PyMOL Python script that loads the backbone (N, CA, C, O; Angstrom):
from pymol import cmd

cmd.read_pdbstr("""\
ATOM      1  N   UNK A   1       0.860  -1.180   0.000  1.00  0.00           N
ATOM      2  CA  UNK A   1       0.000   0.000   0.000  1.00  0.00           C
ATOM      3  C   UNK A   1       0.899   1.235   0.000  1.00  0.00           C
ATOM      4  O   UNK A   1       1.411   1.645   1.042  1.00  0.00           O
ATOM      5  N   UNK A   2       1.081   1.812  -1.167  1.00  0.00           N
ATOM      6  CA  UNK A   2       1.919   3.000  -1.286  1.00  0.00           C
ATOM      7  C   UNK A   2       1.195   4.252  -0.809  1.00  0.00           C
ATOM      8  O   UNK A   2       1.759   5.054  -0.065  1.00  0.00           O
ATOM      9  N   UNK A   3      -0.054   4.419  -1.238  1.00  0.00           N
ATOM     10  CA  UNK A   3      -0.805   5.621  -0.916  1.00  0.00           C
ATOM     11  C   UNK A   3      -2.155   5.208  -0.346  1.00  0.00           C
ATOM     12  O   UNK A   3      -2.986   4.662  -1.071  1.00  0.00           O
ATOM     13  N   UNK A   4      -2.392   5.460   0.947  1.00  0.00           N
ATOM     14  CA  UNK A   4      -3.651   5.059   1.561  1.00  0.00           C
ATOM     15  C   UNK A   4      -4.883   5.707   0.912  1.00  0.00           C
ATOM     16  O   UNK A   4      -5.967   5.122   0.915  1.00  0.00           O
ATOM     17  N   UNK A   5      -4.715   6.907   0.359  1.00  0.00           N
ATOM     18  CA  UNK A   5      -5.839   7.567  -0.315  1.00  0.00           C
ATOM     19  C   UNK A   5      -6.248   6.769  -1.547  1.00  0.00           C
ATOM     20  O   UNK A   5      -7.431   6.517  -1.774  1.00  0.00           O
ATOM     21  N   UNK A   6      -5.257   6.376  -2.334  1.00  0.00           N
ATOM     22  CA  UNK A   6      -5.546   5.576  -3.531  1.00  0.00           C
ATOM     23  C   UNK A   6      -6.176   4.242  -3.157  1.00  0.00           C
ATOM     24  O   UNK A   6      -7.095   3.769  -3.825  1.00  0.00           O
ATOM     25  N   UNK A   7      -5.673   3.642  -2.083  1.00  0.00           N
ATOM     26  CA  UNK A   7      -6.213   2.358  -1.635  1.00  0.00           C
ATOM     27  C   UNK A   7      -7.686   2.494  -1.244  1.00  0.00           C
ATOM     28  O   UNK A   7      -8.511   1.661  -1.617  1.00  0.00           O
ATOM     29  N   UNK A   8      -8.010   3.544  -0.494  1.00  0.00           N
ATOM     30  CA  UNK A   8      -9.399   3.765  -0.075  1.00  0.00           C
ATOM     31  C   UNK A   8     -10.297   3.963  -1.302  1.00  0.00           C
ATOM     32  O   UNK A   8     -11.399   3.418  -1.361  1.00  0.00           O
ATOM     33  N   UNK A   9      -9.828   4.736  -2.272  1.00  0.00           N
ATOM     34  CA  UNK A   9     -10.622   4.954  -3.487  1.00  0.00           C
ATOM     35  C   UNK A   9     -10.778   3.664  -4.286  1.00  0.00           C
ATOM     36  O   UNK A   9     -11.821   3.435  -4.899  1.00  0.00           O
ATOM     37  N   UNK A  10      -9.746   2.822  -4.281  1.00  0.00           N
ATOM     38  CA  UNK A  10      -9.849   1.516  -4.949  1.00  0.00           C
ATOM     39  C   UNK A  10     -10.916   0.662  -4.283  1.00  0.00           C
ATOM     40  O   UNK A  10     -11.700   0.002  -4.964  1.00  0.00           O
ATOM     41  N   UNK A  11     -10.948   0.671  -2.948  1.00  0.00           N
ATOM     42  CA  UNK A  11     -11.967  -0.095  -2.227  1.00  0.00           C
ATOM     43  C   UNK A  11     -13.375   0.357  -2.630  1.00  0.00           C
ATOM     44  O   UNK A  11     -14.277  -0.464  -2.798  1.00  0.00           O
ATOM     45  N   UNK A  12     -13.546   1.654  -2.779  1.00  0.00           N
ATOM     46  CA  UNK A  12     -14.844   2.189  -3.198  1.00  0.00           C
ATOM     47  C   UNK A  12     -15.138   1.776  -4.637  1.00  0.00           C
ATOM     48  O   UNK A  12     -16.236   1.311  -4.941  1.00  0.00           O
ATOM     49  N   UNK A  13     -14.156   1.945  -5.520  1.00  0.00           N
ATOM     50  CA  UNK A  13     -14.346   1.589  -6.932  1.00  0.00           C
ATOM     51  C   UNK A  13     -14.664   0.110  -7.120  1.00  0.00           C
ATOM     52  O   UNK A  13     -15.432  -0.255  -8.010  1.00  0.00           O
ATOM     53  N   UNK A  14     -14.075  -0.738  -6.282  1.00  0.00           N
ATOM     54  CA  UNK A  14     -14.286  -2.185  -6.395  1.00  0.00           C
ATOM     55  C   UNK A  14     -15.529  -2.655  -5.655  1.00  0.00           C
ATOM     56  O   UNK A  14     -15.840  -3.846  -5.654  1.00  0.00           O
ATOM     57  N   UNK A  15     -16.241  -1.725  -5.026  1.00  0.00           N
ATOM     58  CA  UNK A  15     -17.477  -2.071  -4.333  1.00  0.00           C
ATOM     59  C   UNK A  15     -17.274  -2.715  -2.977  1.00  0.00           C
ATOM     60  O   UNK A  15     -18.217  -3.258  -2.403  1.00  0.00           O
ATOM     61  N   UNK A  16     -16.067  -2.663  -2.460  1.00  0.00           N
ATOM     62  CA  UNK A  16     -15.784  -3.252  -1.154  1.00  0.00           C
ATOM     63  C   UNK A  16     -16.094  -2.290  -0.011  1.00  0.00           C
ATOM     64  O   UNK A  16     -16.175  -2.693   1.149  1.00  0.00           O
ATOM     65  N   UNK A  17     -16.264  -1.020  -0.351  1.00  0.00           N
ATOM     66  CA  UNK A  17     -16.547   0.019   0.627  1.00  0.00           C
ATOM     67  C   UNK A  17     -17.545   0.994   0.016  1.00  0.00           C
ATOM     68  O   UNK A  17     -17.358   1.477  -1.100  1.00  0.00           O
ATOM     69  N   UNK A  18     -18.593   1.272   0.755  1.00  0.00           N
ATOM     70  CA  UNK A  18     -19.622   2.207   0.320  1.00  0.00           C
ATOM     71  C   UNK A  18     -19.099   3.630   0.463  1.00  0.00           C
ATOM     72  O   UNK A  18     -18.523   3.974   1.495  1.00  0.00           O
ATOM     73  N   UNK A  19     -19.293   4.470  -0.569  1.00  0.00           N
ATOM     74  CA  UNK A  19     -18.784   5.849  -0.552  1.00  0.00           C
ATOM     75  C   UNK A  19     -19.373   6.650   0.604  1.00  0.00           C
ATOM     76  O   UNK A  19     -18.665   7.445   1.223  1.00  0.00           O
ATOM     77  N   UNK A  20     -20.656   6.455   0.905  1.00  0.00           N
ATOM     78  CA  UNK A  20     -21.278   7.191   2.009  1.00  0.00           C
ATOM     79  C   UNK A  20     -20.668   6.776   3.340  1.00  0.00           C
ATOM     80  O   UNK A  20     -20.370   7.622   4.183  1.00  0.00           O
ATOM     81  N   UNK A  21     -20.484   5.473   3.528  1.00  0.00           N
ATOM     82  CA  UNK A  21     -19.870   4.990   4.764  1.00  0.00           C
ATOM     83  C   UNK A  21     -18.459   5.552   4.914  1.00  0.00           C
ATOM     84  O   UNK A  21     -18.051   5.931   6.012  1.00  0.00           O
ATOM     85  N   UNK A  22     -17.723   5.606   3.819  1.00  0.00           N
ATOM     86  CA  UNK A  22     -16.366   6.147   3.868  1.00  0.00           C
ATOM     87  C   UNK A  22     -16.393   7.632   4.222  1.00  0.00           C
ATOM     88  O   UNK A  22     -15.566   8.102   5.003  1.00  0.00           O
ATOM     89  N   UNK A  23     -17.343   8.368   3.649  1.00  0.00           N
ATOM     90  CA  UNK A  23     -17.462   9.794   3.963  1.00  0.00           C
ATOM     91  C   UNK A  23     -17.767   9.985   5.444  1.00  0.00           C
ATOM     92  O   UNK A  23     -17.218  10.886   6.078  1.00  0.00           O
ATOM     93  N   UNK A  24     -18.629   9.152   5.994  1.00  0.00           N
ATOM     94  CA  UNK A  24     -18.951   9.239   7.425  1.00  0.00           C
ATOM     95  C   UNK A  24     -17.706   8.963   8.268  1.00  0.00           C
ATOM     96  O   UNK A  24     -17.445   9.657   9.250  1.00  0.00           O
ATOM     97  N   UNK A  25     -16.944   7.944   7.875  1.00  0.00           N
ATOM     98  CA  UNK A  25     -15.707   7.640   8.607  1.00  0.00           C
ATOM     99  C   UNK A  25     -14.765   8.845   8.591  1.00  0.00           C
ATOM    100  O   UNK A  25     -14.193   9.204   9.620  1.00  0.00           O
ATOM    101  N   UNK A  26     -14.609   9.455   7.440  1.00  0.00           N
ATOM    102  CA  UNK A  26     -13.700  10.594   7.312  1.00  0.00           C
ATOM    103  C   UNK A  26     -14.160  11.768   8.159  1.00  0.00           C
ATOM    104  O   UNK A  26     -13.361  12.367   8.879  1.00  0.00           O
ATOM    105  N   UNK A  27     -15.437  12.101   8.078  1.00  0.00           N
ATOM    106  CA  UNK A  27     -15.963  13.258   8.809  1.00  0.00           C
ATOM    107  C   UNK A  27     -15.860  13.039  10.315  1.00  0.00           C
ATOM    108  O   UNK A  27     -15.564  13.970  11.063  1.00  0.00           O
ATOM    109  N   UNK A  28     -16.104  11.810  10.754  1.00  0.00           N
ATOM    110  CA  UNK A  28     -15.994  11.535  12.192  1.00  0.00           C
ATOM    111  C   UNK A  28     -14.542  11.571  12.663  1.00  0.00           C
ATOM    112  O   UNK A  28     -14.273  11.902  13.817  1.00  0.00           O
ATOM    113  N   UNK A  29     -13.618  11.237  11.790  1.00  0.00           N
ATOM    114  CA  UNK A  29     -12.202  11.232  12.145  1.00  0.00           C
ATOM    115  C   UNK A  29     -11.625  12.651  12.170  1.00  0.00           C
ATOM    116  O   UNK A  29     -10.767  12.966  12.995  1.00  0.00           O
ATOM    117  N   UNK A  30     -12.103  13.501  11.260  1.00  0.00           N
ATOM    118  CA  UNK A  30     -11.575  14.854  11.122  1.00  0.00           C
ATOM    119  C   UNK A  30     -12.090  15.750  12.240  1.00  0.00           C
ATOM    120  O   UNK A  30     -13.154  15.510  12.810  1.00  0.00           O
ATOM    121  N   UNK A  31     -11.314  16.790  12.542  1.00  0.00           N
ATOM    122  CA  UNK A  31     -11.784  17.783  13.512  1.00  0.00           C
ATOM    123  C   UNK A  31     -12.859  18.643  12.840  1.00  0.00           C
ATOM    124  O   UNK A  31     -12.982  18.659  11.615  1.00  0.00           O
ATOM    125  N   UNK A  32     -13.623  19.347  13.650  1.00  0.00           N
ATOM    126  CA  UNK A  32     -14.640  20.253  13.117  1.00  0.00           C
ATOM    127  C   UNK A  32     -13.978  21.291  12.216  1.00  0.00           C
ATOM    128  O   UNK A  32     -14.499  21.617  11.150  1.00  0.00           O
ATOM    129  N   UNK A  33     -12.848  21.798  12.642  1.00  0.00           N
ATOM    130  CA  UNK A  33     -12.124  22.790  11.841  1.00  0.00           C
ATOM    131  C   UNK A  33     -11.710  22.207  10.485  1.00  0.00           C
ATOM    132  O   UNK A  33     -11.841  22.866   9.454  1.00  0.00           O
ATOM    133  N   UNK A  34     -11.213  20.975  10.496  1.00  0.00           N
ATOM    134  CA  UNK A  34     -10.820  20.324   9.238  1.00  0.00           C
ATOM    135  C   UNK A  34     -12.003  20.193   8.284  1.00  0.00           C
ATOM    136  O   UNK A  34     -11.871  20.432   7.084  1.00  0.00           O
ATOM    137  N   UNK A  35     -13.152  19.813   8.822  1.00  0.00           N
ATOM    138  CA  UNK A  35     -14.349  19.670   7.984  1.00  0.00           C
ATOM    139  C   UNK A  35     -14.759  21.022   7.423  1.00  0.00           C
ATOM    140  O   UNK A  35     -15.090  21.129   6.243  1.00  0.00           O
ATOM    141  N   UNK A  36     -14.740  22.063   8.266  1.00  0.00           N
ATOM    142  CA  UNK A  36     -15.083  23.416   7.799  1.00  0.00           C
ATOM    143  C   UNK A  36     -14.150  23.854   6.678  1.00  0.00           C
ATOM    144  O   UNK A  36     -14.604  24.381   5.663  1.00  0.00           O
ATOM    145  N   UNK A  37     -12.865  23.641   6.851  1.00  0.00           N
ATOM    146  CA  UNK A  37     -11.894  24.045   5.836  1.00  0.00           C
ATOM    147  C   UNK A  37     -12.073  23.248   4.545  1.00  0.00           C
ATOM    148  O   UNK A  37     -11.951  23.806   3.454  1.00  0.00           O
ATOM    149  N   UNK A  38     -12.358  21.963   4.657  1.00  0.00           N
ATOM    150  CA  UNK A  38     -12.586  21.134   3.469  1.00  0.00           C
ATOM    151  C   UNK A  38     -13.816  21.623   2.700  1.00  0.00           C
ATOM    152  O   UNK A  38     -13.795  21.702   1.471  1.00  0.00           O
ATOM    153  N   UNK A  39     -14.887  21.950   3.429  1.00  0.00           N
ATOM    154  CA  UNK A  39     -16.091  22.470   2.780  1.00  0.00           C
ATOM    155  C   UNK A  39     -15.806  23.796   2.082  1.00  0.00           C
ATOM    156  O   UNK A  39     -16.254  24.018   0.957  1.00  0.00           O
ATOM    157  N   UNK A  40     -15.061  24.674   2.747  1.00  0.00           N
ATOM    158  CA  UNK A  40     -14.702  25.959   2.140  1.00  0.00           C
ATOM    159  C   UNK A  40     -13.833  25.769   0.909  1.00  0.00           C
ATOM    160  O   UNK A  40     -14.054  26.414  -0.116  1.00  0.00           O
ATOM    161  N   UNK A  41     -12.846  24.887   1.005  1.00  0.00           N
ATOM    162  CA  UNK A  41     -11.934  24.659  -0.118  1.00  0.00           C
ATOM    163  C   UNK A  41     -12.669  24.148  -1.347  1.00  0.00           C
ATOM    164  O   UNK A  41     -12.262  24.416  -2.477  1.00  0.00           O
ATOM    165  N   UNK A  42     -13.754  23.411  -1.124  1.00  0.00           N
ATOM    166  CA  UNK A  42     -14.537  22.863  -2.231  1.00  0.00           C
ATOM    167  C   UNK A  42     -15.765  23.711  -2.553  1.00  0.00           C
ATOM    168  O   UNK A  42     -16.609  23.329  -3.364  1.00  0.00           O
ATOM    169  N   UNK A  43     -15.844  24.874  -1.896  1.00  0.00           N
ATOM    170  CA  UNK A  43     -16.931  25.840  -2.103  1.00  0.00           C
ATOM    171  C   UNK A  43     -18.311  25.221  -1.921  1.00  0.00           C
ATOM    172  O   UNK A  43     -19.235  25.476  -2.694  1.00  0.00           O
ATOM    173  N   UNK A  44     -18.428  24.396  -0.870  1.00  0.00           N
ATOM    174  CA  UNK A  44     -19.731  23.806  -0.551  1.00  0.00           C
ATOM    175  C   UNK A  44     -20.119  24.093   0.898  1.00  0.00           C
ATOM    176  O   UNK A  44     -21.007  23.441   1.447  1.00  0.00           O
ATOM    177  N   UNK A  45     -19.449  25.075   1.518  1.00  0.00           N
ATOM    178  CA  UNK A  45     -19.834  25.484   2.859  1.00  0.00           C
ATOM    179  C   UNK A  45     -21.123  26.294   2.755  1.00  0.00           C
ATOM    180  O   UNK A  45     -21.432  26.826   1.688  1.00  0.00           O
ATOM    181  N   UNK A  46     -21.876  26.396   3.842  1.00  0.00           N
ATOM    182  CA  UNK A  46     -23.175  27.090   3.770  1.00  0.00           C
ATOM    183  C   UNK A  46     -23.090  28.499   3.190  1.00  0.00           C
ATOM    184  O   UNK A  46     -23.961  28.895   2.415  1.00  0.00           O
ATOM    185  N   UNK A  47     -22.061  29.261   3.548  1.00  0.00           N
ATOM    186  CA  UNK A  47     -21.950  30.639   3.040  1.00  0.00           C
ATOM    187  C   UNK A  47     -21.751  30.655   1.526  1.00  0.00           C
ATOM    188  O   UNK A  47     -22.375  31.453   0.827  1.00  0.00           O
ATOM    189  N   UNK A  48     -20.882  29.777   1.017  1.00  0.00           N
ATOM    190  CA  UNK A  48     -20.636  29.726  -0.431  1.00  0.00           C
ATOM    191  C   UNK A  48     -21.899  29.332  -1.186  1.00  0.00           C
ATOM    192  O   UNK A  48     -22.229  29.922  -2.215  1.00  0.00           O
ATOM    193  N   UNK A  49     -22.598  28.333  -0.668  1.00  0.00           N
ATOM    194  CA  UNK A  49     -23.821  27.870  -1.326  1.00  0.00           C
ATOM    195  C   UNK A  49     -24.859  28.992  -1.326  1.00  0.00           C
ATOM    196  O   UNK A  49     -25.520  29.220  -2.339  1.00  0.00           O
ATOM    197  N   UNK A  50     -25.006  29.691  -0.204  1.00  0.00           N
ATOM    198  CA  UNK A  50     -25.957  30.796  -0.101  1.00  0.00           C
ATOM    199  C   UNK A  50     -25.592  31.914  -1.070  1.00  0.00           C
ATOM    200  O   UNK A  50     -26.458  32.439  -1.771  1.00  0.00           O
ATOM    201  N   UNK A  51     -24.305  32.280  -1.111  1.00  0.00           N
ATOM    202  CA  UNK A  51     -23.875  33.357  -2.002  1.00  0.00           C
ATOM    203  C   UNK A  51     -24.050  32.971  -3.466  1.00  0.00           C
ATOM    204  O   UNK A  51     -24.417  33.812  -4.286  1.00  0.00           O
ATOM    205  N   UNK A  52     -23.790  31.702  -3.805  1.00  0.00           N
ATOM    206  CA  UNK A  52     -24.005  31.236  -5.174  1.00  0.00           C
ATOM    207  C   UNK A  52     -25.473  31.341  -5.565  1.00  0.00           C
ATOM    208  O   UNK A  52     -25.797  31.754  -6.678  1.00  0.00           O
ATOM    209  N   UNK A  53     -26.356  30.967  -4.650  1.00  0.00           N
ATOM    210  CA  UNK A  53     -27.797  31.033  -4.953  1.00  0.00           C
ATOM    211  C   UNK A  53     -28.239  32.483  -5.118  1.00  0.00           C
ATOM    212  O   UNK A  53     -29.043  32.786  -5.999  1.00  0.00           O
ATOM    213  N   UNK A  54     -27.726  33.381  -4.283  1.00  0.00           N
ATOM    214  CA  UNK A  54     -28.068  34.801  -4.432  1.00  0.00           C
ATOM    215  C   UNK A  54     -27.608  35.324  -5.793  1.00  0.00           C
ATOM    216  O   UNK A  54     -28.327  36.081  -6.444  1.00  0.00           O
ATOM    217  N   UNK A  55     -26.422  34.923  -6.217  1.00  0.00           N
ATOM    218  CA  UNK A  55     -25.909  35.362  -7.520  1.00  0.00           C
ATOM    219  C   UNK A  55     -26.792  34.836  -8.645  1.00  0.00           C
ATOM    220  O   UNK A  55     -27.050  35.553  -9.612  1.00  0.00           O
ATOM    221  N   UNK A  56     -27.260  33.594  -8.532  1.00  0.00           N
ATOM    222  CA  UNK A  56     -28.154  33.025  -9.551  1.00  0.00           C
ATOM    223  C   UNK A  56     -29.450  33.814  -9.628  1.00  0.00           C
ATOM    224  O   UNK A  56     -29.921  34.140 -10.717  1.00  0.00           O
ATOM    225  N   UNK A  57     -30.026  34.121  -8.469  1.00  0.00           N
ATOM    226  CA  UNK A  57     -31.286  34.878  -8.433  1.00  0.00           C
ATOM    227  C   UNK A  57     -31.064  36.263  -9.035  1.00  0.00           C
ATOM    228  O   UNK A  57     -31.892  36.741  -9.811  1.00  0.00           O
ATOM    229  N   UNK A  58     -29.963  36.902  -8.686  1.00  0.00           N
ATOM    230  CA  UNK A  58     -29.657  38.227  -9.224  1.00  0.00           C
ATOM    231  C   UNK A  58     -29.557  38.175 -10.751  1.00  0.00           C
ATOM    232  O   UNK A  58     -30.118  39.028 -11.438  1.00  0.00           O
ATOM    233  N   UNK A  59     -28.846  37.180 -11.281  1.00  0.00           N
ATOM    234  CA  UNK A  59     -28.712  37.047 -12.733  1.00  0.00           C
ATOM    235  C   UNK A  59     -30.071  36.825 -13.394  1.00  0.00           C
ATOM    236  O   UNK A  59     -30.353  37.385 -14.453  1.00  0.00           O
ATOM    237  N   UNK A  60     -30.915  35.999 -12.757  1.00  0.00           N
ATOM    238  CA  UNK A  60     -32.240  35.738 -13.322  1.00  0.00           C
ATOM    239  C   UNK A  60     -33.039  37.032 -13.456  1.00  0.00           C
ATOM    240  O   UNK A  60     -33.691  37.260 -14.475  1.00  0.00           O
ATOM    241  N   UNK A  61     -32.989  37.882 -12.419  1.00  0.00           N
ATOM    242  CA  UNK A  61     -33.758  39.124 -12.461  1.00  0.00           C
ATOM    243  C   UNK A  61     -33.152  40.148 -13.411  1.00  0.00           C
ATOM    244  O   UNK A  61     -33.882  40.879 -14.082  1.00  0.00           O
ATOM    245  N   UNK A  62     -31.832  40.209 -13.475  1.00  0.00           N
ATOM    246  CA  UNK A  62     -31.187  41.166 -14.370  1.00  0.00           C
ATOM    247  C   UNK A  62     -31.486  40.810 -15.826  1.00  0.00           C
ATOM    248  O   UNK A  62     -31.714  41.699 -16.646  1.00  0.00           O
ATOM    249  N   UNK A  63     -31.487  39.529 -16.149  1.00  0.00           N
ATOM    250  CA  UNK A  63     -31.712  39.092 -17.527  1.00  0.00           C
ATOM    251  C   UNK A  63     -33.183  39.104 -17.907  1.00  0.00           C
ATOM    252  O   UNK A  63     -33.517  39.037 -19.090  1.00  0.00           O
ATOM    253  N   UNK A  64     -34.061  39.187 -16.925  1.00  0.00           N
ATOM    254  CA  UNK A  64     -35.493  39.138 -17.192  1.00  0.00           C
ATOM    255  C   UNK A  64     -36.013  40.561 -17.431  1.00  0.00           C
ATOM    256  O   UNK A  64     -35.920  41.404 -16.538  1.00  0.00           O
ATOM    257  N   UNK A  65     -36.561  40.842 -18.629  1.00  0.00           N
ATOM    258  CA  UNK A  65     -37.048  42.201 -18.910  1.00  0.00           C
ATOM    259  C   UNK A  65     -38.235  42.595 -18.027  1.00  0.00           C
ATOM    260  O   UNK A  65     -38.521  43.782 -17.871  1.00  0.00           O
ATOM    261  N   UNK A  66     -38.915  41.625 -17.458  1.00  0.00           N
ATOM    262  CA  UNK A  66     -40.075  41.917 -16.614  1.00  0.00           C
ATOM    263  C   UNK A  66     -39.733  41.845 -15.126  1.00  0.00           C
ATOM    264  O   UNK A  66     -40.600  41.535 -14.309  1.00  0.00           O
ATOM    265  N   UNK A  67     -38.490  42.127 -14.769  1.00  0.00           N
ATOM    266  CA  UNK A  67     -38.064  41.948 -13.385  1.00  0.00           C
ATOM    267  C   UNK A  67     -38.857  42.799 -12.408  1.00  0.00           C
ATOM    268  O   UNK A  67     -39.105  42.382 -11.277  1.00  0.00           O
ATOM    269  N   UNK A  68     -39.262  44.010 -12.845  1.00  0.00           N
ATOM    270  CA  UNK A  68     -40.053  44.852 -11.932  1.00  0.00           C
ATOM    271  C   UNK A  68     -41.412  44.217 -11.645  1.00  0.00           C
ATOM    272  O   UNK A  68     -41.911  44.250 -10.520  1.00  0.00           O
ATOM    273  N   UNK A  69     -41.994  43.639 -12.693  1.00  0.00           N
ATOM    274  CA  UNK A  69     -43.278  42.958 -12.515  1.00  0.00           C
ATOM    275  C   UNK A  69     -43.102  41.752 -11.592  1.00  0.00           C
ATOM    276  O   UNK A  69     -43.954  41.489 -10.743  1.00  0.00           O
ATOM    277  N   UNK A  70     -42.002  41.025 -11.755  1.00  0.00           N
ATOM    278  CA  UNK A  70     -41.748  39.859 -10.918  1.00  0.00           C
ATOM    279  C   UNK A  70     -41.612  40.249  -9.455  1.00  0.00           C
ATOM    280  O   UNK A  70     -42.146  39.572  -8.576  1.00  0.00           O
ATOM    281  N   UNK A  71     -40.900  41.338  -9.192  1.00  0.00           N
ATOM    282  CA  UNK A  71     -40.739  41.804  -7.810  1.00  0.00           C
ATOM    283  C   UNK A  71     -42.092  42.218  -7.249  1.00  0.00           C
ATOM    284  O   UNK A  71     -42.398  41.917  -6.096  1.00  0.00           O
ATOM    285  N   UNK A  72     -42.899  42.899  -8.040  1.00  0.00           N
ATOM    286  CA  UNK A  72     -44.231  43.316  -7.594  1.00  0.00           C
ATOM    287  C   UNK A  72     -45.084  42.090  -7.262  1.00  0.00           C
ATOM    288  O   UNK A  72     -45.835  42.107  -6.286  1.00  0.00           O
ATOM    289  N   UNK A  73     -44.976  41.036  -8.059  1.00  0.00           N
ATOM    290  CA  UNK A  73     -45.741  39.817  -7.789  1.00  0.00           C
ATOM    291  C   UNK A  73     -45.285  39.165  -6.489  1.00  0.00           C
ATOM    292  O   UNK A  73     -46.105  38.665  -5.720  1.00  0.00           O
ATOM    293  N   UNK A  74     -44.001  39.171  -6.250  1.00  0.00           N
ATOM    294  CA  UNK A  74     -43.475  38.594  -5.013  1.00  0.00           C
ATOM    295  C   UNK A  74     -43.963  39.398  -3.816  1.00  0.00           C
ATOM    296  O   UNK A  74     -44.346  38.827  -2.795  1.00  0.00           O
ATOM    297  N   UNK A  75     -43.948  40.729  -3.938  1.00  0.00           N
ATOM    298  CA  UNK A  75     -44.411  41.579  -2.840  1.00  0.00           C
ATOM    299  C   UNK A  75     -45.895  41.374  -2.586  1.00  0.00           C
ATOM    300  O   UNK A  75     -46.325  41.345  -1.433  1.00  0.00           O
ATOM    301  N   UNK A  76     -46.686  41.231  -3.646  1.00  0.00           N
ATOM    302  CA  UNK A  76     -48.121  40.979  -3.490  1.00  0.00           C
ATOM    303  C   UNK A  76     -48.364  39.646  -2.801  1.00  0.00           C
ATOM    304  O   UNK A  76     -49.213  39.549  -1.915  1.00  0.00           O
ATOM    305  N   UNK A  77     -47.632  38.632  -3.200  1.00  0.00           N
ATOM    306  CA  UNK A  77     -47.797  37.314  -2.586  1.00  0.00           C
ATOM    307  C   UNK A  77     -47.400  37.355  -1.118  1.00  0.00           C
ATOM    308  O   UNK A  77     -48.055  36.739  -0.277  1.00  0.00           O
ATOM    309  N   UNK A  78     -46.338  38.073  -0.812  1.00  0.00           N
ATOM    310  CA  UNK A  78     -45.881  38.196   0.562  1.00  0.00           C
ATOM    311  C   UNK A  78     -46.933  38.911   1.405  1.00  0.00           C
ATOM    312  O   UNK A  78     -47.228  38.488   2.523  1.00  0.00           O
ATOM    313  N   UNK A  79     -47.493  39.983   0.878  1.00  0.00           N
ATOM    314  CA  UNK A  79     -48.527  40.720   1.600  1.00  0.00           C
ATOM    315  C   UNK A  79     -49.741  39.841   1.845  1.00  0.00           C
ATOM    316  O   UNK A  79     -50.321  39.873   2.930  1.00  0.00           O
ATOM    317  N   UNK A  80     -50.133  39.056   0.847  1.00  0.00           N
ATOM    318  CA  UNK A  80     -51.270  38.147   0.991  1.00  0.00           C
ATOM    319  C   UNK A  80     -51.005  37.137   2.102  1.00  0.00           C
ATOM    320  O   UNK A  80     -51.870  36.885   2.940  1.00  0.00           O
ATOM    321  N   UNK A  81     -49.806  36.562   2.105  1.00  0.00           N
ATOM    322  CA  UNK A  81     -49.465  35.565   3.112  1.00  0.00           C
ATOM    323  C   UNK A  81     -49.469  36.172   4.511  1.00  0.00           C
ATOM    324  O   UNK A  81     -49.866  35.514   5.473  1.00  0.00           O
ATOM    325  N   UNK A  82     -49.031  37.415   4.627  1.00  0.00           N
ATOM    326  CA  UNK A  82     -49.028  38.075   5.930  1.00  0.00           C
ATOM    327  C   UNK A  82     -50.450  38.346   6.407  1.00  0.00           C
ATOM    328  O   UNK A  82     -50.739  38.245   7.599  1.00  0.00           O
ATOM    329  N   UNK A  83     -51.341  38.691   5.471  1.00  0.00           N
ATOM    330  CA  UNK A  83     -52.744  38.950   5.846  1.00  0.00           C
ATOM    331  C   UNK A  83     -53.440  37.667   6.267  1.00  0.00           C
ATOM    332  O   UNK A  83     -54.288  37.692   7.159  1.00  0.00           O
ATOM    333  N   UNK A  84     -53.106  36.572   5.656  1.00  0.00           N
ATOM    334  CA  UNK A  84     -53.801  35.308   5.940  1.00  0.00           C
ATOM    335  C   UNK A  84     -53.154  34.517   7.065  1.00  0.00           C
ATOM    336  O   UNK A  84     -53.689  33.490   7.485  1.00  0.00           O
ATOM    337  N   UNK A  85     -52.017  34.977   7.557  1.00  0.00           N
ATOM    338  CA  UNK A  85     -51.319  34.238   8.633  1.00  0.00           C
ATOM    339  C   UNK A  85     -51.984  34.457   9.969  1.00  0.00           C
ATOM    340  O   UNK A  85     -51.533  33.916  10.979  1.00  0.00           O
TER     341      UNK A  85
END
""", "prot")
cmd.dss("prot")
cmd.show_as("cartoon", "prot")
cmd.util.cbc("prot")
cmd.orient("prot")
């Protein structure tokens, strides 16, 4: 076994180890800080995901010629929900 990482991936590829089970083993072994840094490095931490979604929504409205109408519809729906709550 030259590289334990390669060996672990081989076990997964050969069906001897379930990828989810391996992920659980890794997360339980790592410190909370290590997990946070890994999520950030792969841009899947909650802040990155939230910021990506905001950027998508912004692009959708900027590209939509009826964006003012869309915002008005959202505000109307919100007002309706508040009245009926």
